[in-house]
N, C-alpha and C positions, 0 to 999 in steps of 0.2 A: 903607044899607050896613051900619052897625053891627048892626042887627037881624039881617041875614042871617048875619054872622059869628058872632053869639051863637047862632043856631039851629044852624049847622054844628058849632060847638064842643060845644053841648049834645047833639047827635046822636052825636058821637064818644064823649062821656062816657057817655051812656046805653048805647051798644053795649059799651063797655069794662066797665061794671059787670056785664054778663051773662056775662063770660068767667070761666072757672075758672082761678085762678092755678096750679093743679097741672098744667095743660095747657100751660104756657109751654114751647115747644120750646127745647131747648138747642142752641146753635150748636156745641157740643163733641161731639155724637153723631157717631160714626165718625171722630173726629179723635184725634190722640195725646193721652193724658192729660198734663196739665201736670206737669212734673217738680218734685219737691221733695226736700229733705233736711232733716229736722226732728229735734229731740230727741224721745226716747221719754218718755212720761209715767211709766212704771213702771220704767224702767231709766235711772238718772241719767246714766250716761256713754254711753248708746247713742244711735245715730241710726237713723232709718228713711229709706230712700232709695227712690224709685220704681224706680230701676234694679234694685234687689234683687228686685223683684216681676215683672220681665219673664220671660216664658215660662210664666206661670201665670194662670189666671182668678182675679180677686180682687174684693172689694167694698170700697168706701170709704164709710163712714158718718160724716157730719159731725154732731157733737153738742156739747152743752154742759150743764154741771150746772145752769145757771140756766134751762134750756129745759123748759117744762112738757110740750110735745109730745114731747120726747125721752124723758121719763119714761114717757109713755103707750106709746111703741113699744118700750121697753127689754125688757119680758118676751118679746116676739116675737123680738128679737135674740138673747136668751139661748137660746130654743128653736131658732132657726135655727142658731146656733153649735154647738149640741149635735150637729147632723147632720154636722158637719165636712166639708162639701161643697167649700168654697173658703176661702181665707184671708180673714178679716174684719178690715179695718184701720179703726180709729177715728181720726177727725181731730177732736181736741178744739179747738173754735173759740172764740176770744176769751173764754177762761175762765182762772180762777186754777188752776194745777196742783194745789194742795192741795185745792181744792173738788172738782176732777175725781176725784182719788184717793179722797176720802171718798165721793163719789157711787158710784163703782164698788165700793168695799167694801160699801156699804149695799145696792146693787141687783144685784150680781154683775157680773162682767166677761166679756162675750161676745167681746171682741176678742183677736185673736192679737197685735196690736201696736197701740199708741195713740200717734199723733204729736201734738205740741203746736203749735198754730197760735195762739199767744198774741195776736199783733197782727192776725190775720185776713188776712194777705197771701196765703197759699196759697189760702184760701177764695175770694178775689177772682179768682185765676188760674183756679180751677175753676168760676167763674160761680155761686157760692153766693149765693142770694137771702136765705136765712135757714136756721135749723136747725129740725128735722133735714132733711138731704138725703142721698140714697144713690145711689151710682154703681156700675155693673158695668163692669169693665175686662177686656178679653180678653188672651190670651197675648202678643199683639204690642204691647200697651200702648195699645190704642184704647178709648175710652169707648163702650160699646154701649148703655147705658141710664142714665137719670137719673130718680129719683123725688123729687119735691118734697113735703115734709111728712112726717108720721109714716107709717112702713110699717104696713100692716094685713095680716091673714091673706090676703085676696084678692090684694093686689099681690105678696105673696111667692109664693103658690101659682100664680097665673095669669101673672105677668110674669117674676119673677126666676128661679124654679126652672126653668121651661122654657128660658129663655135660657141659664142655666148649663149645662144638659144639652146644648143645641145647641152651645155654644162648646167644651165639653169633648169633643164628638164621640163 
């Protein structure tokens, strides 16, 4: 009996190792985006509230200055932001605000607004596994897409841009 249990557990482990973690389906797709009201990184007395974004298509990009993969995707975010297609909101995750501000000064700031999630509680509400992660939210506040890991040219061109065009009608 113990050998049978060991073989079954080993089979599940072997199957799990073949899965791509970027393909983890989000239970939040087509569900309302979790609400938050957080301080803004670059505006000391300002707050960003998801209610302020209702009625528009927007993107939430979860990032941190300590994240190597975030650094890799950052030039693409700068290029994407230059197109001014939708509002790009950054969620600075579990990071020191001073480090985040320095990072944006060094690499450029693609974000229209940056919210500070110092403790990571909002990230938990959004089902963040790690950084970077990117979400597309529609006009009614529903999450329509989630990308786990750094964005690349292909995911922007083949997934995000067509979705934005579809949502904006």
